[in-house]
N, C-alpha and C positions, 0 to 999 in steps of 0.2 A: 467251332462254327461261329461265324460272325455275320449277323444280319445287318443289312443296310437298306436304305431307300434311295431311289434315284428317279430320273426321268428318261424314258426311252420311247421312241415313237410318239412323242408328245403326250405320254401318259405316265402316271406314277408307276414305278416298278419296284418290286421287292426283290432284293438280291441276297444271296447266301454265299459267303466267301467269294464275292465278286461275280457269281453266276446268277443269271436271271431265274427267279423262282416263279413269279407271275406278275402280270400287269392288272391294274384296276382302272376303270374309267366310268365316271358318272354320266348318265344320260338322263333325258327328261323324265322317263318313267321307270328306269331301272339302273342298277349298278351292274356293270359287266366285268367279269374276271376272265382274263385270257392267259394262257391257253387252258382249255379244259383238259384234264388228265386223260391220257389214252386209256381206253377201257381195260386193256391188259394190265394196267398198273392199279386198278381198283378192284376191291372185292365185289362180287356179283350184287350184293345188296346195295352197296354205295352206287354202283353203276345204274341200277334200276331206279334208285331214288333221284339220281341226277337227271334222268330222262325228262322229267317235268321242267327242269330249269335250263336244259341245254338248248343252244341255238346254233344253227349252221356253223360256220367258220370257227369251230373249237371254242365256243364262248359259253360261259356260265352266266345266264341272265337272271338277276335277282330283282324282282319287281318290288318297288318301295311299298306298295299297298298290301303286300303279303308279309307274313312273319319271316324273319331272317332265318334261312335254313342252316343253322350253325353246324349240324352234323354233316351236311353235304359239303359245305365249304371246308370243314376240317378234313374230310376224306380227300378232297382235291389237294389241299396243302400237304397232307401226309404222303400222297402219291408222288407229288413233285419232289418232296424231300427224299423219298426212296429213289427216284430217278436220278437225282443229283448224286446221291451216295453211290449209285451204281456207275457213275461216270457218264451218264447219258445226258 
């Protein structure tokens, strides 16, 4: 597997073997990570923990004034890696 960085939709994007893993965009009060993993790809505990950070349009919204939710972001990345491994 080979990780890369790029720009797509005018945002930084992280790629794995040329396939989009996720996008990140800084906003005034938060960092947004797109897309949020589908609930079916997450374990139930991770899905429940992400509920506080999810926002409409499949967005993980991380407020700068709150501690960084490392475990939740890790769960999203792992779910995306599994999705890519499955060919989706």
